[in-house]
PDB file with SEQRES, HELIX, SHEET and CRYST1 records, atoms N, CA, C and O in Angstrom:
SEQRES   1 A   81  UNK UNK UNK UNK UNK UNK UNK UNK UNK UNK UNK UNK UNK          
SEQRES   2 A   81  UNK UNK UNK UNK UNK UNK UNK UNK UNK UNK UNK UNK UNK          
SEQRES   3 A   81  UNK UNK UNK UNK UNK UNK UNK UNK UNK UNK UNK UNK UNK          
SEQRES   4 A   81  UNK UNK UNK UNK UNK UNK UNK UNK UNK UNK UNK UNK UNK          
SEQRES   5 A   81  UNK UNK UNK UNK UNK UNK UNK UNK UNK UNK UNK UNK UNK          
SEQRES   6 A   81  UNK UNK UNK UNK UNK UNK UNK UNK UNK UNK UNK UNK UNK          
SEQRES   7 A   81  UNK UNK UNK                                                  
SHEET    1 AA1 2 UNK A   4  UNK A   6  0                                        
SHEET    2 AA1 2 UNK A  41  UNK A  43 -1                                        
SHEET    1 AA2 4 UNK A  27  UNK A  34  0                                        
SHEET    2 AA2 4 UNK A  12  UNK A  21 -1                                        
SHEET    3 AA2 4 UNK A  55  UNK A  65 -1                                        
SHEET    4 AA2 4 UNK A  70  UNK A  79 -1                                        
SHEET    1 AA3 2 UNK A  46  UNK A  47  0                                        
SHEET    2 AA3 2 UNK A  50  UNK A  51 -1                                        
CRYST1    1.000    1.000    1.000  90.00  90.00  90.00 P 1           1          
ATOM      1  N   UNK A   1      15.584   4.746  -5.639  1.00  0.00           N  
ATOM      2  CA  UNK A   1      15.278   4.684  -4.220  1.00  0.00           C  
ATOM      3  C   UNK A   1      15.529   3.274  -3.712  1.00  0.00           C  
ATOM      4  O   UNK A   1      15.309   2.293  -4.423  1.00  0.00           O  
ATOM      5  N   UNK A   2      15.985   3.190  -2.495  1.00  0.00           N  
ATOM      6  CA  UNK A   2      16.275   1.892  -1.889  1.00  0.00           C  
ATOM      7  C   UNK A   2      15.164   1.386  -0.993  1.00  0.00           C  
ATOM      8  O   UNK A   2      15.174   0.216  -0.612  1.00  0.00           O  
ATOM      9  N   UNK A   3      14.202   2.233  -0.644  1.00  0.00           N  
ATOM     10  CA  UNK A   3      13.140   1.856   0.282  1.00  0.00           C  
ATOM     11  C   UNK A   3      11.784   2.325  -0.206  1.00  0.00           C  
ATOM     12  O   UNK A   3      11.673   3.317  -0.926  1.00  0.00           O  
ATOM     13  N   UNK A   4      10.751   1.591   0.199  1.00  0.00           N  
ATOM     14  CA  UNK A   4       9.368   2.008   0.000  1.00  0.00           C  
ATOM     15  C   UNK A   4       8.901   2.553   1.334  1.00  0.00           C  
ATOM     16  O   UNK A   4       8.896   1.825   2.327  1.00  0.00           O  
ATOM     17  N   UNK A   5       8.507   3.821   1.381  1.00  0.00           N  
ATOM     18  CA  UNK A   5       8.089   4.460   2.622  1.00  0.00           C  
ATOM     19  C   UNK A   5       6.644   4.913   2.523  1.00  0.00           C  
ATOM     20  O   UNK A   5       6.194   5.376   1.474  1.00  0.00           O  
ATOM     21  N   UNK A   6       5.924   4.774   3.624  1.00  0.00           N  
ATOM     22  CA  UNK A   6       4.539   5.222   3.714  1.00  0.00           C  
ATOM     23  C   UNK A   6       4.457   6.203   4.880  1.00  0.00           C  
ATOM     24  O   UNK A   6       4.865   5.880   5.995  1.00  0.00           O  
ATOM     25  N   UNK A   7       3.939   7.384   4.628  1.00  0.00           N  
ATOM     26  CA  UNK A   7       3.814   8.421   5.651  1.00  0.00           C  
ATOM     27  C   UNK A   7       2.351   8.807   5.811  1.00  0.00           C  
ATOM     28  O   UNK A   7       1.573   8.710   4.862  1.00  0.00           O  
ATOM     29  N   UNK A   8       1.976   9.242   7.001  1.00  0.00           N  
ATOM     30  CA  UNK A   8       0.643   9.787   7.224  1.00  0.00           C  
ATOM     31  C   UNK A   8       0.628  11.245   6.799  1.00  0.00           C  
ATOM     32  O   UNK A   8       1.628  11.949   6.939  1.00  0.00           O  
ATOM     33  N   UNK A   9      -0.514  11.698   6.278  1.00  0.00           N  
ATOM     34  CA  UNK A   9      -0.663  13.102   5.917  1.00  0.00           C  
ATOM     35  C   UNK A   9      -1.874  13.663   6.659  1.00  0.00           C  
ATOM     36  O   UNK A   9      -2.522  12.946   7.422  1.00  0.00           O  
ATOM     37  N   UNK A  10      -2.175  14.918   6.443  1.00  0.00           N  
ATOM     38  CA  UNK A  10      -3.214  15.619   7.181  1.00  0.00           C  
ATOM     39  C   UNK A  10      -4.586  14.983   7.180  1.00  0.00           C  
ATOM     40  O   UNK A  10      -5.280  15.044   8.195  1.00  0.00           O  
ATOM     41  N   UNK A  11      -5.007  14.377   6.085  1.00  0.00           N  
ATOM     42  CA  UNK A  11      -6.351  13.820   6.000  1.00  0.00           C  
ATOM     43  C   UNK A  11      -6.464  12.366   6.398  1.00  0.00           C  
ATOM     44  O   UNK A  11      -7.551  11.791   6.341  1.00  0.00           O  
ATOM     45  N   UNK A  12      -5.356  11.759   6.803  1.00  0.00           N  
ATOM     46  CA  UNK A  12      -5.345  10.327   7.127  1.00  0.00           C  
ATOM     47  C   UNK A  12      -5.066  10.148   8.619  1.00  0.00           C  
ATOM     48  O   UNK A  12      -4.051  10.622   9.129  1.00  0.00           O  
ATOM     49  N   UNK A  13      -5.983   9.454   9.318  1.00  0.00           N  
ATOM     50  CA  UNK A  13      -5.782   9.185  10.743  1.00  0.00           C  
ATOM     51  C   UNK A  13      -4.838   8.019  10.973  1.00  0.00           C  
ATOM     52  O   UNK A  13      -3.976   8.069  11.850  1.00  0.00           O  
ATOM     53  N   UNK A  14      -5.004   6.962  10.174  1.00  0.00           N  
ATOM     54  CA  UNK A  14      -4.097   5.824  10.296  1.00  0.00           C  
ATOM     55  C   UNK A  14      -4.132   4.976   9.032  1.00  0.00           C  
ATOM     56  O   UNK A  14      -5.100   4.994   8.272  1.00  0.00           O  
ATOM     57  N   UNK A  15      -3.071   4.249   8.834  1.00  0.00           N  
ATOM     58  CA  UNK A  15      -2.966   3.253   7.770  1.00  0.00           C  
ATOM     59  C   UNK A  15      -3.035   1.906   8.471  1.00  0.00           C  
ATOM     60  O   UNK A  15      -2.332   1.679   9.455  1.00  0.00           O  
ATOM     61  N   UNK A  16      -3.882   1.008   7.966  1.00  0.00           N  
ATOM     62  CA  UNK A  16      -3.931  -0.309   8.573  1.00  0.00           C  
ATOM     63  C   UNK A  16      -4.043  -1.383   7.501  1.00  0.00           C  
ATOM     64  O   UNK A  16      -4.425  -1.110   6.363  1.00  0.00           O  
ATOM     65  N   UNK A  17      -3.708  -2.591   7.881  1.00  0.00           N  
ATOM     66  CA  UNK A  17      -3.725  -3.732   6.973  1.00  0.00           C  
ATOM     67  C   UNK A  17      -2.887  -3.456   5.722  1.00  0.00           C  
ATOM     68  O   UNK A  17      -3.357  -3.616   4.595  1.00  0.00           O  
ATOM     69  N   UNK A  18      -1.632  -3.039   5.944  1.00  0.00           N  
ATOM     70  CA  UNK A  18      -0.713  -2.762   4.840  1.00  0.00           C  
ATOM     71  C   UNK A  18      -0.001  -4.054   4.461  1.00  0.00           C  
ATOM     72  O   UNK A  18       0.578  -4.723   5.318  1.00  0.00           O  
ATOM     73  N   UNK A  19      -0.043  -4.405   3.182  1.00  0.00           N  
ATOM     74  CA  UNK A  19       0.562  -5.640   2.699  1.00  0.00           C  
ATOM     75  C   UNK A  19       1.370  -5.395   1.437  1.00  0.00           C  
ATOM     76  O   UNK A  19       1.009  -4.568   0.600  1.00  0.00           O  
ATOM     77  N   UNK A  20       2.464  -6.125   1.317  1.00  0.00           N  
ATOM     78  CA  UNK A  20       3.215  -6.198   0.067  1.00  0.00           C  
ATOM     79  C   UNK A  20       3.213  -7.666  -0.327  1.00  0.00           C  
ATOM     80  O   UNK A  20       3.520  -8.537   0.487  1.00  0.00           O  
ATOM     81  N   UNK A  21       2.861  -7.940  -1.593  1.00  0.00           N  
ATOM     82  CA  UNK A  21       2.761  -9.313  -2.082  1.00  0.00           C  
ATOM     83  C   UNK A  21       3.530  -9.460  -3.390  1.00  0.00           C  
ATOM     84  O   UNK A  21       3.687  -8.502  -4.146  1.00  0.00           O  
ATOM     85  N   UNK A  22       4.007 -10.682  -3.642  1.00  0.00           N  
ATOM     86  CA  UNK A  22       4.658 -10.940  -4.925  1.00  0.00           C  
ATOM     87  C   UNK A  22       3.588 -11.181  -5.987  1.00  0.00           C  
ATOM     88  O   UNK A  22       2.395 -11.122  -5.691  1.00  0.00           O  
ATOM     89  N   UNK A  23       4.004 -11.449  -7.204  1.00  0.00           N  
ATOM     90  CA  UNK A  23       3.037 -11.577  -8.309  1.00  0.00           C  
ATOM     91  C   UNK A  23       2.151 -12.806  -8.198  1.00  0.00           C  
ATOM     92  O   UNK A  23       1.157 -12.915  -8.916  1.00  0.00           O  
ATOM     93  N   UNK A  24       2.493 -13.729  -7.316  1.00  0.00           N  
ATOM     94  CA  UNK A  24       1.666 -14.913  -7.091  1.00  0.00           C  
ATOM     95  C   UNK A  24       0.746 -14.747  -5.889  1.00  0.00           C  
ATOM     96  O   UNK A  24      -0.008 -15.660  -5.549  1.00  0.00           O  
ATOM     97  N   UNK A  25       0.806 -13.590  -5.251  1.00  0.00           N  
ATOM     98  CA  UNK A  25      -0.046 -13.323  -4.098  1.00  0.00           C  
ATOM     99  C   UNK A  25       0.549 -13.748  -2.766  1.00  0.00           C  
ATOM    100  O   UNK A  25      -0.128 -13.686  -1.740  1.00  0.00           O  
ATOM    101  N   UNK A  26       1.804 -14.180  -2.765  1.00  0.00           N  
ATOM    102  CA  UNK A  26       2.461 -14.554  -1.510  1.00  0.00           C  
ATOM    103  C   UNK A  26       2.791 -13.301  -0.710  1.00  0.00           C  
ATOM    104  O   UNK A  26       3.317 -12.332  -1.258  1.00  0.00           O  
ATOM    105  N   UNK A  27       2.487 -13.318   0.575  1.00  0.00           N  
ATOM    106  CA  UNK A  27       2.728 -12.177   1.441  1.00  0.00           C  
ATOM    107  C   UNK A  27       4.218 -12.002   1.693  1.00  0.00           C  
ATOM    108  O   UNK A  27       4.898 -12.928   2.135  1.00  0.00           O  
ATOM    109  N   UNK A  28       4.717 -10.806   1.408  1.00  0.00           N  
ATOM    110  CA  UNK A  28       6.131 -10.483   1.590  1.00  0.00           C  
ATOM    111  C   UNK A  28       6.311  -9.615   2.837  1.00  0.00           C  
ATOM    112  O   UNK A  28       7.303  -9.753   3.553  1.00  0.00           O  
ATOM    113  N   UNK A  29       5.348  -8.720   3.097  1.00  0.00           N  
ATOM    114  CA  UNK A  29       5.400  -7.821   4.244  1.00  0.00           C  
ATOM    115  C   UNK A  29       3.989  -7.550   4.721  1.00  0.00           C  
ATOM    116  O   UNK A  29       3.083  -7.355   3.910  1.00  0.00           O  
ATOM    117  N   UNK A  30       3.792  -7.535   6.038  1.00  0.00           N  
ATOM    118  CA  UNK A  30       2.500  -7.174   6.615  1.00  0.00           C  
ATOM    119  C   UNK A  30       2.734  -6.234   7.776  1.00  0.00           C  
ATOM    120  O   UNK A  30       3.614  -6.464   8.605  1.00  0.00           O  
ATOM    121  N   UNK A  31       1.955  -5.189   7.835  1.00  0.00           N  
ATOM    122  CA  UNK A  31       1.981  -4.259   8.976  1.00  0.00           C  
ATOM    123  C   UNK A  31       0.538  -3.995   9.349  1.00  0.00           C  
ATOM    124  O   UNK A  31      -0.241  -3.537   8.514  1.00  0.00           O  
ATOM    125  N   UNK A  32       0.169  -4.274  10.586  1.00  0.00           N  
ATOM    126  CA  UNK A  32      -1.229  -4.141  11.000  1.00  0.00           C  
ATOM    127  C   UNK A  32      -1.703  -2.698  11.017  1.00  0.00           C  
ATOM    128  O   UNK A  32      -2.836  -2.418  10.624  1.00  0.00           O  
ATOM    129  N   UNK A  33      -0.849  -1.766  11.470  1.00  0.00           N  
ATOM    130  CA  UNK A  33      -1.273  -0.364  11.452  1.00  0.00           C  
ATOM    131  C   UNK A  33      -0.096   0.582  11.636  1.00  0.00           C  
ATOM    132  O   UNK A  33       0.940   0.243  12.209  1.00  0.00           O  
ATOM    133  N   UNK A  34      -0.312   1.788  11.118  1.00  0.00           N  
ATOM    134  CA  UNK A  34       0.600   2.908  11.297  1.00  0.00           C  
ATOM    135  C   UNK A  34      -0.263   4.010  11.898  1.00  0.00           C  
ATOM    136  O   UNK A  34      -1.197   4.487  11.253  1.00  0.00           O  
ATOM    137  N   UNK A  35       0.043   4.418  13.125  1.00  0.00           N  
ATOM    138  CA  UNK A  35      -0.860   5.294  13.871  1.00  0.00           C  
ATOM    139  C   UNK A  35      -0.489   6.768  13.898  1.00  0.00           C  
ATOM    140  O   UNK A  35      -1.370   7.614  14.049  1.00  0.00           O  
ATOM    141  N   UNK A  36       0.785   7.098  13.757  1.00  0.00           N  
ATOM    142  CA  UNK A  36       1.144   8.507  13.851  1.00  0.00           C  
ATOM    143  C   UNK A  36       2.271   8.849  12.881  1.00  0.00           C  
ATOM    144  O   UNK A  36       2.862   7.971  12.253  1.00  0.00           O  
ATOM    145  N   UNK A  37       2.548  10.126  12.777  1.00  0.00           N  
ATOM    146  CA  UNK A  37       3.527  10.609  11.805  1.00  0.00           C  
ATOM    147  C   UNK A  37       4.932  10.078  12.051  1.00  0.00           C  
ATOM    148  O   UNK A  37       5.730   9.998  11.117  1.00  0.00           O  
ATOM    149  N   UNK A  38       5.250   9.715  13.286  1.00  0.00           N  
ATOM    150  CA  UNK A  38       6.583   9.203  13.602  1.00  0.00           C  
ATOM    151  C   UNK A  38       6.716   7.713  13.333  1.00  0.00           C  
ATOM    152  O   UNK A  38       7.825   7.180  13.340  1.00  0.00           O  
ATOM    153  N   UNK A  39       5.605   7.039  13.097  1.00  0.00           N  
ATOM    154  CA  UNK A  39       5.589   5.597  12.848  1.00  0.00           C  
ATOM    155  C   UNK A  39       5.601   5.386  11.335  1.00  0.00           C  
ATOM    156  O   UNK A  39       4.549   5.226  10.715  1.00  0.00           O  
ATOM    157  N   UNK A  40       6.786   5.387  10.752  1.00  0.00           N  
ATOM    158  CA  UNK A  40       6.948   5.320   9.296  1.00  0.00           C  
ATOM    159  C   UNK A  40       7.200   3.879   8.884  1.00  0.00           C  
ATOM    160  O   UNK A  40       8.012   3.180   9.490  1.00  0.00           O  
ATOM    161  N   UNK A  41       6.497   3.444   7.850  1.00  0.00           N  
ATOM    162  CA  UNK A  41       6.705   2.109   7.318  1.00  0.00           C  
ATOM    163  C   UNK A  41       7.764   2.179   6.239  1.00  0.00           C  
ATOM    164  O   UNK A  41       7.657   2.971   5.302  1.00  0.00           O  
ATOM    165  N   UNK A  42       8.774   1.360   6.370  1.00  0.00           N  
ATOM    166  CA  UNK A  42       9.808   1.286   5.347  1.00  0.00           C  
ATOM    167  C   UNK A  42       9.999  -0.169   4.971  1.00  0.00           C  
ATOM    168  O   UNK A  42      10.208  -1.019   5.836  1.00  0.00           O  
ATOM    169  N   UNK A  43       9.927  -0.459   3.678  1.00  0.00           N  
ATOM    170  CA  UNK A  43      10.238  -1.794   3.180  1.00  0.00           C  
ATOM    171  C   UNK A  43      11.517  -1.689   2.375  1.00  0.00           C  
ATOM    172  O   UNK A  43      11.620  -0.880   1.452  1.00  0.00           O  
ATOM    173  N   UNK A  44      12.482  -2.506   2.727  1.00  0.00           N  
ATOM    174  CA  UNK A  44      13.806  -2.437   2.102  1.00  0.00           C  
ATOM    175  C   UNK A  44      14.058  -3.529   1.076  1.00  0.00           C  
ATOM    176  O   UNK A  44      15.200  -3.744   0.671  1.00  0.00           O  
ATOM    177  N   UNK A  45      13.010  -4.218   0.651  1.00  0.00           N  
ATOM    178  CA  UNK A  45      13.185  -5.264  -0.356  1.00  0.00           C  
ATOM    179  C   UNK A  45      13.569  -6.605   0.230  1.00  0.00           C  
ATOM    180  O   UNK A  45      14.023  -7.495  -0.489  1.00  0.00           O  
ATOM    181  N   UNK A  46      13.390  -6.755   1.537  1.00  0.00           N  
ATOM    182  CA  UNK A  46      13.682  -8.024   2.196  1.00  0.00           C  
ATOM    183  C   UNK A  46      12.408  -8.658   2.722  1.00  0.00           C  
ATOM    184  O   UNK A  46      11.427  -7.972   3.006  1.00  0.00           O  
ATOM    185  N   UNK A  47      12.437  -9.965   2.844  1.00  0.00           N  
ATOM    186  CA  UNK A  47      11.344 -10.716   3.439  1.00  0.00           C  
ATOM    187  C   UNK A  47      11.947 -11.867   4.232  1.00  0.00           C  
ATOM    188  O   UNK A  47      12.735 -12.649   3.700  1.00  0.00           O  
ATOM    189  N   UNK A  48      11.578 -11.968   5.497  1.00  0.00           N  
ATOM    190  CA  UNK A  48      12.112 -13.012   6.380  1.00  0.00           C  
ATOM    191  C   UNK A  48      13.639 -12.994   6.409  1.00  0.00           C  
ATOM    192  O   UNK A  48      14.276 -14.046   6.450  1.00  0.00           O  
ATOM    193  N   UNK A  49      14.219 -11.799   6.388  1.00  0.00           N  
ATOM    194  CA  UNK A  49      15.657 -11.652   6.490  1.00  0.00           C  
ATOM    195  C   UNK A  49      16.439 -11.906   5.215  1.00  0.00           C  
ATOM    196  O   UNK A  49      17.670 -11.895   5.235  1.00  0.00           O  
ATOM    197  N   UNK A  50      15.747 -12.134   4.104  1.00  0.00           N  
ATOM    198  CA  UNK A  50      16.425 -12.388   2.829  1.00  0.00           C  
ATOM    199  C   UNK A  50      15.943 -11.404   1.774  1.00  0.00           C  
ATOM    200  O   UNK A  50      14.793 -10.966   1.794  1.00  0.00           O  
ATOM    201  N   UNK A  51      16.835 -11.063   0.856  1.00  0.00           N  
ATOM    202  CA  UNK A  51      16.463 -10.188  -0.248  1.00  0.00           C  
ATOM    203  C   UNK A  51      15.470 -10.887  -1.158  1.00  0.00           C  
ATOM    204  O   UNK A  51      15.644 -12.056  -1.504  1.00  0.00           O  
ATOM    205  N   UNK A  52      14.418 -10.155  -1.548  1.00  0.00           N  
ATOM    206  CA  UNK A  52      13.458 -10.720  -2.488  1.00  0.00           C  
ATOM    207  C   UNK A  52      14.058 -10.703  -3.891  1.00  0.00           C  
ATOM    208  O   UNK A  52      15.020  -9.981  -4.155  1.00  0.00           O  
ATOM    209  N   UNK A  53      13.490 -11.492  -4.774  1.00  0.00           N  
ATOM    210  CA  UNK A  53      13.950 -11.516  -6.159  1.00  0.00           C  
ATOM    211  C   UNK A  53      13.522 -10.241  -6.871  1.00  0.00           C  
ATOM    212  O   UNK A  53      12.571  -9.575  -6.462  1.00  0.00           O  
ATOM    213  N   UNK A  54      14.235  -9.912  -7.939  1.00  0.00           N  
ATOM    214  CA  UNK A  54      13.827  -8.791  -8.779  1.00  0.00           C  
ATOM    215  C   UNK A  54      12.422  -9.066  -9.298  1.00  0.00           C  
ATOM    216  O   UNK A  54      12.044 -10.214  -9.533  1.00  0.00           O  
ATOM    217  N   UNK A  55      11.668  -8.009  -9.470  1.00  0.00           N  
ATOM    218  CA  UNK A  55      10.340  -8.169 -10.023  1.00  0.00           C  
ATOM    219  C   UNK A  55       9.395  -7.107  -9.509  1.00  0.00           C  
ATOM    220  O   UNK A  55       9.792  -6.181  -8.801  1.00  0.00           O  
ATOM    221  N   UNK A  56       8.138  -7.260  -9.881  1.00  0.00           N  
ATOM    222  CA  UNK A  56       7.095  -6.321  -9.497  1.00  0.00           C  
ATOM    223  C   UNK A  56       6.365  -6.871  -8.280  1.00  0.00           C  
ATOM    224  O   UNK A  56       5.994  -8.044  -8.240  1.00  0.00           O  
ATOM    225  N   UNK A  57       6.166  -6.012  -7.293  1.00  0.00           N  
ATOM    226  CA  UNK A  57       5.457  -6.355  -6.064  1.00  0.00           C  
ATOM    227  C   UNK A  57       4.267  -5.414  -5.912  1.00  0.00           C  
ATOM    228  O   UNK A  57       4.346  -4.232  -6.248  1.00  0.00           O  
ATOM    229  N   UNK A  58       3.176  -5.951  -5.406  1.00  0.00           N  
ATOM    230  CA  UNK A  58       1.940  -5.203  -5.248  1.00  0.00           C  
ATOM    231  C   UNK A  58       1.791  -4.794  -3.790  1.00  0.00           C  
ATOM    232  O   UNK A  58       2.080  -5.581  -2.889  1.00  0.00           O  
ATOM    233  N   UNK A  59       1.339  -3.554  -3.554  1.00  0.00           N  
ATOM    234  CA  UNK A  59       1.018  -3.162  -2.183  1.00  0.00           C  
ATOM    235  C   UNK A  59      -0.467  -2.793  -2.099  1.00  0.00           C  
ATOM    236  O   UNK A  59      -1.059  -2.274  -3.046  1.00  0.00           O  
ATOM    237  N   UNK A  60      -1.037  -3.078  -0.941  1.00  0.00           N  
ATOM    238  CA  UNK A  60      -2.442  -2.789  -0.656  1.00  0.00           C  
ATOM    239  C   UNK A  60      -2.496  -2.220   0.753  1.00  0.00           C  
ATOM    240  O   UNK A  60      -1.868  -2.760   1.664  1.00  0.00           O  
ATOM    241  N   UNK A  61      -3.239  -1.140   0.939  1.00  0.00           N  
ATOM    242  CA  UNK A  61      -3.373  -0.557   2.274  1.00  0.00           C  
ATOM    243  C   UNK A  61      -4.771   0.014   2.435  1.00  0.00           C  
ATOM    244  O   UNK A  61      -5.359   0.542   1.491  1.00  0.00           O  
ATOM    245  N   UNK A  62      -5.289  -0.102   3.644  1.00  0.00           N  
ATOM    246  CA  UNK A  62      -6.545   0.552   4.002  1.00  0.00           C  
ATOM    247  C   UNK A  62      -6.194   1.789   4.799  1.00  0.00           C  
ATOM    248  O   UNK A  62      -5.334   1.755   5.680  1.00  0.00           O  
ATOM    249  N   UNK A  63      -6.870   2.890   4.480  1.00  0.00           N  
ATOM    250  CA  UNK A  63      -6.640   4.164   5.145  1.00  0.00           C  
ATOM    251  C   UNK A  63      -7.894   4.564   5.905  1.00  0.00           C  
ATOM    252  O   UNK A  63      -8.994   4.499   5.356  1.00  0.00           O  
ATOM    253  N   UNK A  64      -7.749   4.974   7.145  1.00  0.00           N  
ATOM    254  CA  UNK A  64      -8.849   5.565   7.890  1.00  0.00           C  
ATOM    255  C   UNK A  64      -8.707   7.069   7.748  1.00  0.00           C  
ATOM    256  O   UNK A  64      -7.751   7.667   8.241  1.00  0.00           O  
ATOM    257  N   UNK A  65      -9.679   7.674   7.062  1.00  0.00           N  
ATOM    258  CA  UNK A  65      -9.619   9.107   6.792  1.00  0.00           C  
ATOM    259  C   UNK A  65     -10.205   9.903   7.942  1.00  0.00           C  
ATOM    260  O   UNK A  65     -10.925   9.368   8.785  1.00  0.00           O  
ATOM    261  N   UNK A  66      -9.890  11.173   7.965  1.00  0.00           N  
ATOM    262  CA  UNK A  66     -10.303  12.042   9.064  1.00  0.00           C  
ATOM    263  C   UNK A  66     -11.824  12.126   9.201  1.00  0.00           C  
ATOM    264  O   UNK A  66     -12.325  12.389  10.294  1.00  0.00           O  
ATOM    265  N   UNK A  67     -12.573  11.906   8.107  1.00  0.00           N  
ATOM    266  CA  UNK A  67     -14.041  11.954   8.173  1.00  0.00           C  
ATOM    267  C   UNK A  67     -14.646  10.616   8.595  1.00  0.00           C  
ATOM    268  O   UNK A  67     -15.869  10.471   8.608  1.00  0.00           O  
ATOM    269  N   UNK A  68     -13.804   9.635   8.942  1.00  0.00           N  
ATOM    270  CA  UNK A  68     -14.275   8.344   9.427  1.00  0.00           C  
ATOM    271  C   UNK A  68     -14.471   7.298   8.349  1.00  0.00           C  
ATOM    272  O   UNK A  68     -14.790   6.150   8.662  1.00  0.00           O  
ATOM    273  N   UNK A  69     -14.290   7.659   7.098  1.00  0.00           N  
ATOM    274  CA  UNK A  69     -14.435   6.680   6.024  1.00  0.00           C  
ATOM    275  C   UNK A  69     -13.133   5.909   5.828  1.00  0.00           C  
ATOM    276  O   UNK A  69     -12.055   6.358   6.218  1.00  0.00           O  
ATOM    277  N   UNK A  70     -13.266   4.741   5.216  1.00  0.00           N  
ATOM    278  CA  UNK A  70     -12.109   3.897   4.926  1.00  0.00           C  
ATOM    279  C   UNK A  70     -11.885   3.903   3.423  1.00  0.00           C  
ATOM    280  O   UNK A  70     -12.826   3.752   2.643  1.00  0.00           O  
ATOM    281  N   UNK A  71     -10.638   4.078   3.027  1.00  0.00           N  
ATOM    282  CA  UNK A  71     -10.273   4.095   1.617  1.00  0.00           C  
ATOM    283  C   UNK A  71      -9.216   3.019   1.380  1.00  0.00           C  
ATOM    284  O   UNK A  71      -8.335   2.814   2.215  1.00  0.00           O  
ATOM    285  N   UNK A  72      -9.303   2.341   0.254  1.00  0.00           N  
ATOM    286  CA  UNK A  72      -8.339   1.312  -0.118  1.00  0.00           C  
ATOM    287  C   UNK A  72      -7.424   1.864  -1.204  1.00  0.00           C  
ATOM    288  O   UNK A  72      -7.895   2.397  -2.208  1.00  0.00           O  
ATOM    289  N   UNK A  73      -6.107   1.734  -1.001  1.00  0.00           N  
ATOM    290  CA  UNK A  73      -5.175   2.133  -2.045  1.00  0.00           C  
ATOM    291  C   UNK A  73      -4.351   0.910  -2.450  1.00  0.00           C  
ATOM    292  O   UNK A  73      -4.045   0.040  -1.635  1.00  0.00           O  
ATOM    293  N   UNK A  74      -4.012   0.878  -3.715  1.00  0.00           N  
ATOM    294  CA  UNK A  74      -3.176  -0.207  -4.243  1.00  0.00           C  
ATOM    295  C   UNK A  74      -2.157   0.411  -5.198  1.00  0.00           C  
ATOM    296  O   UNK A  74      -2.336   1.516  -5.711  1.00  0.00           O  
ATOM    297  N   UNK A  75      -1.096  -0.336  -5.413  1.00  0.00           N  
ATOM    298  CA  UNK A  75      -0.085   0.115  -6.344  1.00  0.00           C  
ATOM    299  C   UNK A  75       0.962  -0.959  -6.493  1.00  0.00           C  
ATOM    300  O   UNK A  75       0.816  -2.070  -5.982  1.00  0.00           O  
ATOM    301  N   UNK A  76       2.022  -0.616  -7.198  1.00  0.00           N  
ATOM    302  CA  UNK A  76       3.101  -1.592  -7.352  1.00  0.00           C  
ATOM    303  C   UNK A  76       4.438  -0.901  -7.233  1.00  0.00           C  
ATOM    304  O   UNK A  76       4.566   0.310  -7.411  1.00  0.00           O  
ATOM    305  N   UNK A  77       5.428  -1.714  -6.927  1.00  0.00           N  
ATOM    306  CA  UNK A  77       6.796  -1.250  -6.816  1.00  0.00           C  
ATOM    307  C   UNK A  77       7.670  -2.308  -7.483  1.00  0.00           C  
ATOM    308  O   UNK A  77       7.440  -3.507  -7.322  1.00  0.00           O  
ATOM    309  N   UNK A  78       8.661  -1.860  -8.223  1.00  0.00           N  
ATOM    310  CA  UNK A  78       9.562  -2.790  -8.916  1.00  0.00           C  
ATOM    311  C   UNK A  78      10.890  -2.840  -8.182  1.00  0.00           C  
ATOM    312  O   UNK A  78      11.500  -1.807  -7.903  1.00  0.00           O  
ATOM    313  N   UNK A  79      11.333  -4.056  -7.870  1.00  0.00           N  
ATOM    314  CA  UNK A  79      12.627  -4.255  -7.235  1.00  0.00           C  
ATOM    315  C   UNK A  79      13.633  -4.604  -8.326  1.00  0.00           C  
ATOM    316  O   UNK A  79      13.460  -5.571  -9.068  1.00  0.00           O  
ATOM    317  N   UNK A  80      14.683  -3.798  -8.406  1.00  0.00           N  
ATOM    318  CA  UNK A  80      15.775  -4.032  -9.363  1.00  0.00           C  
ATOM    319  C   UNK A  80      17.065  -4.062  -8.571  1.00  0.00           C  
ATOM    320  O   UNK A  80      17.339  -3.160  -7.779  1.00  0.00           O  
ATOM    321  N   UNK A  81      17.844  -5.085  -8.781  1.00  0.00           N  
ATOM    322  CA  UNK A  81      19.110  -5.216  -8.037  1.00  0.00           C  
ATOM    323  C   UNK A  81      20.282  -4.958  -8.965  1.00  0.00           C  
ATOM    324  O   UNK A  81      21.434  -5.019  -8.536  1.00  0.00           O  
TER     325      UNK A  81                                                      
END                                                                             
């Protein structure tokens, strides 16, 4: 895959405070919120107009669920060129 995409699903009202960071904790991508199904977040492996280096990147996002609770999700994505 060439992109990291985040979509809303039935139980999620919005995604907010979405971040992608390098292994040193430097912010590579920030998106304050994703509000609807048409507002898709795509990260193409670039930061500030330049390709990031190969390696593992961490993502963190807060989700506002339909029942009003907030859930935190984390994961990683590997960039290979």
